[in-house]
C-alpha positions in Angstrom: -14.3 -37.0 37.1 -12.8 -38.3 33.8 -15.4 -36.6 31.8 -14.6 -33.3 33.5 -10.9 -33.7 32.8 -11.7 -34.5 29.2 -13.8 -31.3 28.8 -11.2 -29.1 30.4 -8.5 -30.6 28.2 -10.6 -30.0 25.1 -11.0 -26.3 26.1 -7.3 -25.9 26.6 -6.6 -27.4 23.2 -9.3 -25.5 21.4 -7.7 -22.8 19.2 -8.8 -19.2 19.1 -10.6 -18.4 15.9 -9.3 -15.2 14.2 -11.0 -13.8 11.1 -9.0 -11.2 9.2 -10.5 -9.0 6.4 -8.8 -6.7 3.9 -11.7 -4.3 3.3 -12.6 -2.8 -0.1 -14.2 -3.5 -3.5 -12.7 -4.1 -6.9 -14.4 -1.7 -9.4 -14.1 -0.9 -13.1 -12.5 2.4 -12.2 -10.2 0.8 -9.6 -9.6 -2.8 -10.7 -6.2 -3.3 -9.1 -5.7 -6.2 -6.7 -2.6 -7.2 -4.8 -2.1 -9.6 -1.9 -3.1 -8.1 1.5 0.4 -7.8 2.9 -0.6 -6.2 6.2 -2.8 -9.0 7.4 -0.6 -11.7 5.8 2.3 -10.5 8.0 0.0 -10.1 11.0 -1.4 -13.6 10.7 2.1 -15.1 10.3 3.3 -13.4 13.4 0.3 -14.1 15.6 0.3 -17.8 14.9 3.8 -18.1 16.2 2.5 -16.7 19.6 -0.9 -18.4 20.0 -2.8 -21.5 19.1 -4.9 -19.9 16.4 -7.3 -21.0 13.6 -7.1 -18.1 11.1 -9.1 -17.3 8.0 -8.2 -14.5 5.7 -10.6 -12.7 3.4 -9.4 -10.2 0.8 -12.7 -8.5 -0.1 -11.1 -6.8 -3.1 -9.9 -10.0 -4.6 -13.2 -12.0 -4.1 -15.3 -8.8 -4.5 -17.6 -10.2 -1.8 -20.5 -8.1 -0.6 -20.4 -7.0 3.0 -23.2 -9.4 3.7 -21.1 -12.3 2.3 -18.1 -11.2 4.4 -20.3 -11.2 7.5 -21.8 -14.6 6.6 -18.3 -16.1 6.3 -17.2 -14.7 9.6 -20.3 -16.2 11.2 -19.8 -19.6 9.5 -16.2 -19.6 10.8 -17.5 -18.9 14.3 -14.9 -16.2 14.8 -13.8 -15.2 18.3 -11.9 -12.1 17.0 -12.7 -10.3 13.8 -10.0 -7.9 12.5 -10.8 -5.4 9.7 -7.9 -3.6 7.9 -8.5 -0.9 5.4 -7.3 2.1 3.5 -9.2 5.4 3.7 -10.9 4.8 0.4 -12.7 1.7 1.9 -13.4 3.0 5.4 -17.0 3.7 4.5 -17.7 0.0 4.6 -16.7 -0.5 8.2 -20.0 0.7 9.6 -22.0 -2.0 7.8 -19.4 -4.7 8.4 -19.2 -4.1 12.1 -22.9 -3.7 12.5 -23.4 -7.2 11.0 -20.7 -8.8 13.1 -22.1 -7.3 16.3 -25.6 -8.6 15.4 -24.6 -12.2 14.4 -21.5 -12.6 16.6 -22.4 -10.5 19.6 -19.5 -11.9 21.7 -16.8 -11.5 19.1 -14.1 -8.9 19.7 -14.0 -6.5 16.7 -10.6 -4.9 16.0 -9.8 -2.3 13.4 -6.4 -1.6 11.9 -4.6 -0.3 8.8 -3.6 3.1 7.4 -7.1 4.7 7.9 -7.2 3.8 11.5 -3.8 5.3 12.1 -5.0 8.5 10.5 -8.4 8.9 12.0 -8.0 7.3 15.4 -10.9 7.3 17.8 -13.4 8.6 15.2 -13.4 5.2 13.6 -15.0 3.8 16.8 -17.6 6.6 16.9 -19.0 5.5 13.6 -18.7 1.7 14.0 -19.5 -1.1 16.4 -15.9 -2.0 16.8 -14.3 -2.6 20.2 -10.7 -1.6 19.5 -8.8 0.4 16.9 -5.1 -0.1 16.5 -2.8 2.7 15.5 0.5 2.1 13.7 2.5 -1.1 13.3 0.2 -3.9 14.3 2.0 -7.1 15.3 3.1 -6.3 18.8 -0.1 -4.4 19.7 -2.4 -7.1 18.4 -0.4 -9.7 20.4 -1.1 -7.6 23.5 -4.8 -7.5 22.6 -5.1 -11.2 22.3 -3.2 -11.8 25.5 -5.6 -9.5 27.3 -8.6 -11.2 25.6 -7.4 -14.7 26.6 -6.7 -13.6 30.2 -10.0 -11.8 30.5 -8.1 -8.6 31.3 -8.7 -5.0 30.5 -7.2 -3.1 27.5 -6.2 -0.1 29.5 -2.5 -1.0 29.7 -2.0 -1.5 25.9 -0.4 1.4 24.1 -1.4 2.7 20.7 -5.1 1.7 20.8 -8.5 3.3 21.1 -11.1 1.1 22.8 -14.6 1.1 24.1 -15.0 0.4 27.8 -18.0 -1.4 29.5 -19.8 2.0 29.7 -19.4 2.4 25.9 -17.0 5.3 26.5 -14.2 5.5 24.0 -10.8 5.5 25.7 -7.5 6.7 24.1 -4.5 4.9 25.5 -1.1 6.7 25.5 1.0 6.4 22.4 4.2 4.4 22.8 6.3 3.5 19.8 6.0 -0.3 19.4 8.2 -1.2 16.5 9.9 -4.5 15.6 13.6 -3.7 15.4 14.9 -6.9 13.8 12.6 -7.6 10.8 14.4 -10.9 10.1 12.8 -12.4 13.2 9.4 -12.0 11.5 8.1 -15.2 9.8 7.3 -15.2 6.1 3.9 -13.7 5.3 1.1 -16.3 5.6 0.6 -17.0 1.9 -0.7 -20.4 2.7 -3.9 -18.8 4.0 -4.9 -17.6 0.5 -4.8 -18.8 -3.0 -2.0 -16.8 -4.6 -2.8 -18.3 -8.0 -6.0 -16.2 -8.1 -4.0 -13.1 -8.1 -2.1 -14.1 -11.2 -5.3 -13.7 -13.2 -6.0 -10.2 -12.0 -4.6 -6.8 -12.7 -2.1 -5.7 -10.1 -0.4 -2.3 -10.3 -0.4 -1.0 -13.9 1.2 -1.3 -16.3 2.6 -4.6 -15.1 0.8 -7.4 -16.9 -0.6 -10.5 -15.2 2.2 -12.9 -14.1 3.1 -15.6 -11.6 4.3 -13.4 -8.8 4.5 -12.9 -5.1 4.5 -9.5 -3.3 7.1 -8.8 -0.6 7.8 -5.9 1.7 11.5 -6.0 2.7 11.6 -2.8 4.8 9.6 -0.5 7.0 9.9 3.2 7.7 10.9 6.1 5.5 13.3 8.9 6.7 12.0 11.5 4.2 9.4 14.1 5.1 6.9 14.2 2.2 3.8 16.1 3.5 1.3 13.8 1.6 2.5 10.6 3.3 1.5 8.8 6.5 4.2 7.6 8.9 2.6 4.3 10.0 5.9 2.5 10.3 7.8 5.5 11.7 10.6 7.6 10.2 13.4 5.2 10.9 14.3 2.8 8.1 14.3 -0.8 9.2 14.9 -3.7 6.8 15.3 -7.4 6.2 18.8 -8.5 5.5 19.8 -9.4 1.9 20.1 -13.0 3.0 16.6 -13.1 4.4 15.1 -11.7 1.2 16.9 -14.2 -0.9 15.9 -17.1 1.4 12.3 -16.0 1.1 12.5 -15.8 -2.7 14.0 -19.3 -2.9 11.1 -20.6 -0.7 8.4 -19.1 -2.9 10.0 -20.4 -6.1 10.0 -23.8 -4.6 6.6 -23.6 -3.0 4.5 -21.7 -5.6 6.7 -22.0 -8.7 6.7 -18.2 -9.1 9.0 -16.4 -11.6 8.3 -12.8 -10.5 8.7 -10.8 -7.3 7.2 -7.3 -6.7 8.7 -5.3 -3.8 6.1 -3.0 -2.2 8.7 -1.1 -0.1 8.5 2.7 0.1 12.2 3.0 -0.5 13.9 -0.3 -1.3 17.2 1.3 -2.4 17.7 3.5 0.8 20.4 1.1 2.0 22.9 0.9 -0.9 25.0 -1.8 0.7 22.0 -4.0 1.2 21.0 -3.6 -2.5 24.4 -4.6 -3.8 24.6 -7.5 -1.4 21.1 -8.6 -2.6 22.3 -8.6 -6.2 25.5 -10.6 -5.3 23.4 -13.3 -3.5 20.9 -13.6 -6.3 23.8 -14.3 -8.7 25.7 -16.6 -6.3 22.5 -18.7 -5.8 21.9 -18.7 -9.6 18.3 -17.5 -9.0 16.4 -16.6 -12.2 13.7 -14.2 -11.2 12.0 -11.1 -12.6 11.7 -8.2 -10.2 9.4 -5.2 -10.1 9.2 -2.1 -7.9 5.6 -0.8 -8.4 5.8 1.5 -5.4 9.0 3.0 -6.8 12.7 3.5 -6.2 14.1 6.8 -4.8 15.6 8.0 -8.1 18.0 10.7 -6.9 20.0 8.3 -4.8 20.5 5.8 -7.5 24.0 5.5 -9.1 25.2 3.4 -12.1 26.5 0.6 -9.9 23.1 0.2 -8.2 21.2 0.4 -11.5 23.5 -2.3 -12.9 23.0 -4.4 -9.8 19.2 -4.1 -10.0 19.2 -5.0 -13.7 21.6 -8.0 -13.1 19.3 -9.3 -10.4 16.4 -9.4 -12.8 14.6 -6.0 -12.5 12.4 -5.3 -15.4 10.0 -2.6 -14.0 10.2 0.3 -11.6 8.0 3.2 -10.8 9.9 6.5 -10.2 8.2 9.4 -8.4 8.9 12.9 -9.6 5.7 14.4 -8.0 6.7 17.9 -8.9 9.1 19.4 -11.4 9.3 22.6 -9.5 12.3 23.0 -7.1 10.2 25.5 -5.1 7.3 23.0 -4.7 9.8 20.2 -3.9 10.8 22.2 -0.8 7.2 22.9 0.2 6.1 19.2 -0.1 9.2 18.0 1.8 10.3 15.5 -0.8 13.3 17.7 -1.8 14.0 15.6 -4.9 17.1 16.5 -6.9 15.4 16.9 -10.3 18.6 16.7 -12.5 19.6 13.5 -10.6 16.1 12.2 -11.1 16.3 12.7 -14.9 19.7 11.1 -15.0 18.5 8.1 -12.9 15.6 7.5 -15.3 18.0 7.6 -18.2 20.3 5.1 -16.5 17.5 2.7 -15.7 15.8 2.8 -19.1 19.2 2.2 -20.8 19.3 -1.1 -18.9 16.0 -2.1 -20.5 13.9 -1.5 -17.3 10.4 -0.2 -18.0 9.7 2.9 -16.0 6.5 4.4 -14.8 6.4 8.0 -13.4 4.3 9.3 -10.5 3.4 13.0 -10.7 0.9 15.3 -8.9 -0.6 18.6 -9.8 -2.3 21.1 -7.5 -0.2 21.4 -4.3 -0.9 24.3 -2.0 0.6 27.5 -3.4 1.4 25.8 -6.7 1.3 28.2 -9.7 0.8 27.7 -13.4 4.5 28.0 -13.8 5.1 25.3 -11.3 2.7 23.0 -13.1 4.3 23.7 -16.5 7.7 22.7 -14.9 6.2 19.4 -13.7 4.8 18.6 -17.1 8.0 19.7 -18.9 10.2 17.6 -16.7 8.1 14.5 -17.0 7.8 14.9 -20.8 11.5 15.5 -21.3 12.4 12.4 -19.2 12.9 8.9 -20.5 9.9 7.6 -18.6 8.0 5.0 -20.6 4.6 5.7 -19.0 3.3 8.1 -16.3 0.3 9.1 -14.2 -0.6 12.7 -13.3 -2.7 12.7 -10.2 -4.7 15.5 -8.7 -3.2 16.2 -5.3 -5.3 14.5 -2.6 -4.9 15.4 1.1 -5.4 12.4 3.5 -6.2 12.9 7.2 -3.3 13.2 9.6 -0.8 14.3 7.0 0.9 17.7 6.9 -0.7 18.2 3.5 -4.2 17.9 5.0 -3.3 20.4 7.7 -2.1 22.9 5.1 -5.3 22.6 3.1 -7.3 22.8 6.3 -5.7 26.2 7.0 -6.0 27.6 3.4 -9.2 26.0 2.0 -11.1 24.2 4.7 -14.3 24.3 2.7 -12.8 22.1 0.0 -12.0 19.3 2.4 -15.8 19.1 3.2 -16.4 18.2 -0.5 -13.7 15.5 -0.5 -15.0 11.9 -0.5 -12.6 9.0 -0.6 -15.1 6.2 -1.1 -13.5 3.5 -3.2 -12.0 6.2 -5.4 -10.0 6.1 -8.5 -7.2 8.6 -7.9 -7.5 10.0 -11.4 -11.1 11.0 -10.8 -10.8 12.9 -7.6 -11.5 16.5 -8.2 -10.3 18.7 -5.4 -8.3 21.9 -5.9 -5.7 22.4 -3.1 -4.0 25.4 -4.8 -5.1 29.0 -5.4 -5.6 28.9 -9.2 -9.1 28.4 -10.6 -10.5 24.8 -10.9 -10.8 25.2 -14.7 -7.2 26.1 -15.1 -5.9 23.3 -12.8 -7.8 20.6 -14.6 -6.8 22.0 -17.9 -3.2 21.4 -16.9 -4.1 17.9 -15.8 -5.4 17.2 -19.3 -2.5 18.9 -20.9 -0.1 16.7 -19.0 -1.6 13.5 -20.3 -1.8 14.8 -23.8 1.7 16.1 -24.0 3.2 13.0 -22.4 1.4 10.3 -24.3 1.0 12.0 -27.8 4.8 11.7 -28.4 5.6 9.3 -31.2 9.1 8.5 -29.8 7.6 7.7 -26.4 4.9 5.5 -28.0 7.6 3.6 -29.9 9.7 3.1 -26.8 6.7 2.0 -24.8 5.9 -0.6 -27.4 9.5 -1.7 -27.7 10.2 -2.1 -24.0 6.9 -3.2 -22.6 7.2 -6.2 -20.3 5.8 -9.4 -21.8 4.9 -7.9 -25.2 2.2 -10.6 -25.9 0.3 -9.1 -23.0 0.4 -5.5 -24.3 -3.3 -5.6 -25.1 -4.0 -5.6 -21.4 -2.3 -2.2 -21.1 -3.7 -0.7 -24.3 -7.0 0.4 -22.6 -5.0 2.3 -19.9 -2.9 4.0 -22.6 -5.9 4.8 -24.7 -7.9 6.3 -21.7 -5.0 8.5 -20.7 -4.4 9.7 -24.2 -8.0 10.5 -24.8 -8.2 12.1 -21.4 -5.8 14.7 -22.5 -7.8 15.4 -25.7 -11.4 15.1 -24.8 -11.9 15.2 -21.0 -13.7 18.2 -19.6 -13.4 19.4 -16.0 
C-alpha cells in the first residue's frame, strides 16, 4: 500500500520534459547569431503554467549537427520536442524529425516559427512531426500540453495542423489567439542558455561583439508591406515603458550587460511610449547602450523622438528604405515618405547614431528608372552603411502571390536552404537578369566608393577598436560592386 502511494506521488511530481530547438546552421556566408527569442519567450511562459524540465538548444549558436541535436534530445529523455525555424532552415526538419521518431518513438513532435506559419500543413507532409503551430505560439502550445497531459485529442485546438491516429493530416480552424497584455508575459528564459557565448559571436552587422541582451518589446505591425509575414497580426501590441526598464535593470544586475538590442519590427510606432521610455531611463540613471538592428520606421520620427532615443543611449539603428521609387513604394505597400526618410536619417546621424540602410532591387514591375531612384536615394542619404538585397519572395506573402502570377517558373528555381540573402539570385521583375544584377553591383559600388562616406563610417563606427571585425564586410561589399559577375 505505502509503496503504491509513493510511486503515484512520484509520478505526480515528475516534471514533463520539454526539449526546444532553434533550427539552423551558422555558415561562413551567414555567420550571424542572436539569442532564439521565440523559444526563450515560449519556455518562460510555459513554465509558469506547468511543472516542466526544459532544455533549449540553439543549433546556430552551437553549430551542432542534426545527429548531435537528436542525441541530446534522447539523452534528455524528452517527452515533447519542439522545433522552431525560419524558411531558410526548414530543409533540416525532415532529418531532425526522422531521428526523433526513431529514437524517441513516444515523444510528441511539435513544429513552430515563421516557416510553419507560412507553409502550414505541408510541413507535416515532409516530416515525422505530430503537430505544426501557426502564428503566435504561447497560448496554442499551452493548449497542446494540456491535451497531452490529459490524454485528450487535438481536434479542439485552433491554429494547428496535426496528424491523427490514421496518419491523416487535419487542419483545425484558425482562431486569432493573441496575448493582449504583453506585460503579463514573464521575462524570456535567458537562464536556460549561456548568454555569454553570444558576446563572442557576430550578431547583426555592423554591430561589433559586445555584452548584450536581445529584447522584443512589441508584437504586430499595422503596415502592409507585401514581402512580410504577419505572424503576430496587424495590430500593434507592446510592453509598457516601465516593463521595458524593469527588464533592462534586471539584466544589468543579473548578467552585467551594458548593451540592449531591440528586435521589434517597429519600436517607435507608439511615440508616447518612446518618450516615456527615455524619461524612465534617465530617472533611473540607467547607463546602457541601445541598438535597433531590425530598424526604426524612419518617416514617423521627429526631432524630439530622435533626441529621446539618443539621450537614452541609442548608438545604432537600421533604417529601411527598400525602394527609392514612390511608384514602387505604393506597389509594395510600405508607402514610405521618402523625403521624411532622408530627413530622419540626417537627424539620427547628427546625434551620432550609426545608421545602416536596408534596400531591395527587383520588385515586380520594377524598371531601370525605379532602380536608379533607389540607388540615388540611398547614396544621397546620410546612411553610414547599407545592404542592397535582391528581392526574395517568401511563401504566404503577397509578394509571393504576385510572382506566382507573373513568373511562376522562377519560383521553382528558388531555394532558401541556409541562404545568405546577398547571394540569392532570383529576378522578380521584367528586366533581363543581366541588367538587374548589374544594378545590384552598381548600388554597392556607388554607395561604398564614396570618400566622404568612408570617412564618416570610420569616424562614427561603434567601438572603433573593433572596426577590424567590420572591415571584411565593407571590403566584400565594395569589391562586389567592382568585380562580381552575375
